[in-house]
ChimeraX commands (.cxc) that place a marker at each C-alpha (Angstrom):
marker #1 position 114.34,124.27,83.25 radius 0.5
marker #1 position 111.54,121.80,83.87 radius 0.5
marker #1 position 111.89,118.61,81.84 radius 0.5
marker #1 position 110.12,115.27,81.62 radius 0.5
marker #1 position 113.25,113.55,82.94 radius 0.5
marker #1 position 113.36,115.80,86.00 radius 0.5
marker #1 position 109.67,115.15,86.62 radius 0.5
marker #1 position 110.28,111.41,86.40 radius 0.5
marker #1 position 113.14,111.73,88.92 radius 0.5
marker #1 position 110.77,113.66,91.18 radius 0.5
marker #1 position 108.42,110.68,91.08 radius 0.5
marker #1 position 105.76,111.90,88.67 radius 0.5
marker #1 position 104.11,109.29,86.48 radius 0.5
marker #1 position 104.89,111.26,83.33 radius 0.5
marker #1 position 103.64,108.61,80.93 radius 0.5
marker #1 position 100.25,108.51,82.65 radius 0.5
marker #1 position 99.99,112.30,82.65 radius 0.5
marker #1 position 100.94,112.57,78.99 radius 0.5
marker #1 position 97.98,110.38,78.05 radius 0.5
marker #1 position 95.71,112.99,79.67 radius 0.5
marker #1 position 97.57,115.72,77.78 radius 0.5
marker #1 position 97.13,114.08,74.37 radius 0.5
marker #1 position 100.85,113.19,74.43 radius 0.5
marker #1 position 101.72,116.87,74.09 radius 0.5
marker #1 position 104.85,117.25,76.18 radius 0.5
marker #1 position 104.90,121.06,75.96 radius 0.5
marker #1 position 101.31,121.22,77.18 radius 0.5
marker #1 position 102.09,118.97,80.16 radius 0.5
marker #1 position 105.19,120.99,81.07 radius 0.5
marker #1 position 103.13,124.20,80.86 radius 0.5
marker #1 position 100.47,122.77,83.20 radius 0.5
marker #1 position 103.07,121.64,85.73 radius 0.5
marker #1 position 104.73,125.07,85.51 radius 0.5
marker #1 position 101.42,126.72,86.36 radius 0.5
marker #1 position 101.08,124.38,89.33 radius 0.5
marker #1 position 104.48,125.48,90.62 radius 0.5
marker #1 position 103.33,129.10,90.72 radius 0.5
marker #1 position 100.09,128.25,92.54 radius 0.5
marker #1 position 99.73,129.29,96.19 radius 0.5
marker #1 position 96.79,127.08,97.15 radius 0.5
marker #1 position 98.94,124.71,99.20 radius 0.5
marker #1 position 99.84,127.59,101.50 radius 0.5
marker #1 position 96.20,128.65,101.57 radius 0.5
marker #1 position 95.36,125.12,102.72 radius 0.5
marker #1 position 97.91,125.39,105.52 radius 0.5
marker #1 position 96.37,128.68,106.69 radius 0.5
marker #1 position 92.87,127.21,106.61 radius 0.5
marker #1 position 93.95,124.18,108.63 radius 0.5
marker #1 position 95.78,126.37,111.15 radius 0.5
marker #1 position 92.65,128.51,111.51 radius 0.5
marker #1 position 90.58,125.30,111.92 radius 0.5
marker #1 position 88.46,126.28,108.89 radius 0.5
marker #1 position 87.96,122.62,108.08 radius 0.5
marker #1 position 85.17,123.03,105.52 radius 0.5
marker #1 position 87.18,125.53,103.50 radius 0.5
marker #1 position 90.30,123.42,103.96 radius 0.5
marker #1 position 88.45,120.40,102.57 radius 0.5
marker #1 position 87.46,122.33,99.44 radius 0.5
marker #1 position 91.03,123.54,98.91 radius 0.5
marker #1 position 92.56,120.11,99.56 radius 0.5
marker #1 position 90.06,118.44,97.23 radius 0.5
marker #1 position 90.89,120.89,94.44 radius 0.5
marker #1 position 94.64,120.37,94.94 radius 0.5
marker #1 position 94.20,116.61,94.97 radius 0.5
marker #1 position 92.49,116.84,91.59 radius 0.5
marker #1 position 95.22,118.98,90.07 radius 0.5
marker #1 position 98.08,116.90,91.43 radius 0.5
marker #1 position 96.42,113.60,90.51 radius 0.5
marker #1 position 95.57,114.70,86.98 radius 0.5
marker #1 position 99.17,115.77,86.46 radius 0.5
marker #1 position 100.33,112.48,88.06 radius 0.5
marker #1 position 102.49,114.36,90.58 radius 0.5
marker #1 position 102.45,111.35,92.90 radius 0.5
marker #1 position 104.73,112.70,95.66 radius 0.5
marker #1 position 102.30,115.61,96.10 radius 0.5
marker #1 position 99.14,113.64,95.48 radius 0.5
marker #1 position 99.71,111.19,98.34 radius 0.5
marker #1 position 99.83,113.57,101.35 radius 0.5
marker #1 position 97.16,115.86,99.90 radius 0.5
marker #1 position 94.85,112.89,99.25 radius 0.5
marker #1 position 95.27,111.76,102.84 radius 0.5
marker #1 position 94.47,115.26,104.11 radius 0.5
marker #1 position 91.46,115.43,101.82 radius 0.5
marker #1 position 89.97,112.26,103.27 radius 0.5
marker #1 position 90.55,113.42,106.85 radius 0.5
marker #1 position 89.06,116.82,106.04 radius 0.5
marker #1 position 86.09,115.22,104.28 radius 0.5
marker #1 position 84.92,114.05,107.71 radius 0.5
marker #1 position 86.05,117.37,109.24 radius 0.5
marker #1 position 88.45,115.42,111.43 radius 0.5
marker #1 position 89.95,117.72,114.05 radius 0.5
marker #1 position 93.36,116.08,114.00 radius 0.5
marker #1 position 96.99,117.11,113.72 radius 0.5
marker #1 position 97.68,117.73,110.04 radius 0.5
marker #1 position 101.22,119.01,110.58 radius 0.5
marker #1 position 103.09,115.89,109.38 radius 0.5
marker #1 position 101.02,115.63,106.20 radius 0.5
marker #1 position 101.30,119.36,105.59 radius 0.5
marker #1 position 105.06,119.21,106.12 radius 0.5
marker #1 position 105.36,116.35,103.61 radius 0.5
marker #1 position 103.22,118.17,101.04 radius 0.5
marker #1 position 105.26,121.37,101.41 radius 0.5
marker #1 position 108.53,119.42,101.17 radius 0.5
marker #1 position 107.40,117.75,97.95 radius 0.5
marker #1 position 106.09,121.05,96.58 radius 0.5
marker #1 position 109.48,122.68,97.24 radius 0.5
marker #1 position 111.22,119.80,95.46 radius 0.5
marker #1 position 108.92,120.28,92.49 radius 0.5
marker #1 position 109.64,124.01,92.46 radius 0.5
marker #1 position 113.38,123.33,92.43 radius 0.5
marker #1 position 113.23,121.20,89.25 radius 0.5
marker link #1:1,2 radius 0.2
marker link #1:2,3 radius 0.2
marker link #1:3,4 radius 0.2
marker link #1:4,5 radius 0.2
marker link #1:5,6 radius 0.2
marker link #1:6,7 radius 0.2
marker link #1:7,8 radius 0.2
marker link #1:8,9 radius 0.2
marker link #1:9,10 radius 0.2
marker link #1:10,11 radius 0.2
marker link #1:11,12 radius 0.2
marker link #1:12,13 radius 0.2
marker link #1:13,14 radius 0.2
marker link #1:14,15 radius 0.2
marker link #1:15,16 radius 0.2
marker link #1:16,17 radius 0.2
marker link #1:17,18 radius 0.2
marker link #1:18,19 radius 0.2
marker link #1:19,20 radius 0.2
marker link #1:20,21 radius 0.2
marker link #1:21,22 radius 0.2
marker link #1:22,23 radius 0.2
marker link #1:23,24 radius 0.2
marker link #1:24,25 radius 0.2
marker link #1:25,26 radius 0.2
marker link #1:26,27 radius 0.2
marker link #1:27,28 radius 0.2
marker link #1:28,29 radius 0.2
marker link #1:29,30 radius 0.2
marker link #1:30,31 radius 0.2
marker link #1:31,32 radius 0.2
marker link #1:32,33 radius 0.2
marker link #1:33,34 radius 0.2
marker link #1:34,35 radius 0.2
marker link #1:35,36 radius 0.2
marker link #1:36,37 radius 0.2
marker link #1:37,38 radius 0.2
marker link #1:38,39 radius 0.2
marker link #1:39,40 radius 0.2
marker link #1:40,41 radius 0.2
marker link #1:41,42 radius 0.2
marker link #1:42,43 radius 0.2
marker link #1:43,44 radius 0.2
marker link #1:44,45 radius 0.2
marker link #1:45,46 radius 0.2
marker link #1:46,47 radius 0.2
marker link #1:47,48 radius 0.2
marker link #1:48,49 radius 0.2
marker link #1:49,50 radius 0.2
marker link #1:50,51 radius 0.2
marker link #1:51,52 radius 0.2
marker link #1:52,53 radius 0.2
marker link #1:53,54 radius 0.2
marker link #1:54,55 radius 0.2
marker link #1:55,56 radius 0.2
marker link #1:56,57 radius 0.2
marker link #1:57,58 radius 0.2
marker link #1:58,59 radius 0.2
marker link #1:59,60 radius 0.2
marker link #1:60,61 radius 0.2
marker link #1:61,62 radius 0.2
marker link #1:62,63 radius 0.2
marker link #1:63,64 radius 0.2
marker link #1:64,65 radius 0.2
marker link #1:65,66 radius 0.2
marker link #1:66,67 radius 0.2
marker link #1:67,68 radius 0.2
marker link #1:68,69 radius 0.2
marker link #1:69,70 radius 0.2
marker link #1:70,71 radius 0.2
marker link #1:71,72 radius 0.2
marker link #1:72,73 radius 0.2
marker link #1:73,74 radius 0.2
marker link #1:74,75 radius 0.2
marker link #1:75,76 radius 0.2
marker link #1:76,77 radius 0.2
marker link #1:77,78 radius 0.2
marker link #1:78,79 radius 0.2
marker link #1:79,80 radius 0.2
marker link #1:80,81 radius 0.2
marker link #1:81,82 radius 0.2
marker link #1:82,83 radius 0.2
marker link #1:83,84 radius 0.2
marker link #1:84,85 radius 0.2
marker link #1:85,86 radius 0.2
marker link #1:86,87 radius 0.2
marker link #1:87,88 radius 0.2
marker link #1:88,89 radius 0.2
marker link #1:89,90 radius 0.2
marker link #1:90,91 radius 0.2
marker link #1:91,92 radius 0.2
marker link #1:92,93 radius 0.2
marker link #1:93,94 radius 0.2
marker link #1:94,95 radius 0.2
marker link #1:95,96 radius 0.2
marker link #1:96,97 radius 0.2
marker link #1:97,98 radius 0.2
marker link #1:98,99 radius 0.2
marker link #1:99,100 radius 0.2
marker link #1:100,101 radius 0.2
marker link #1:101,102 radius 0.2
marker link #1:102,103 radius 0.2
marker link #1:103,104 radius 0.2
marker link #1:104,105 radius 0.2
marker link #1:105,106 radius 0.2
marker link #1:106,107 radius 0.2
marker link #1:107,108 radius 0.2
marker link #1:108,109 radius 0.2
marker link #1:109,110 radius 0.2
marker link #1:110,111 radius 0.2
view
């Protein structure tokens, strides 16, 4: 079961996120739970692999917003870095950042 303590251990800035959620812990947990069931991170990986950099930028930017608003820092960091590279449509190797994002996403899912 997802708890605030587990999210803190994961590295989420729970106190910051709760401010955005009007200090409603159940609401925050529900939003994070919805994030866990989202498949957009894997969509991003497919777009990057297909070199669809414009679409990948849009997906990465959306994920960055979700992760940042929920203060899921371990996920926000690699996705933010990808977003900035994709903003300039940089044709670079995204594999290390993608691996880190997927690793953190799996850790979040295991909470």
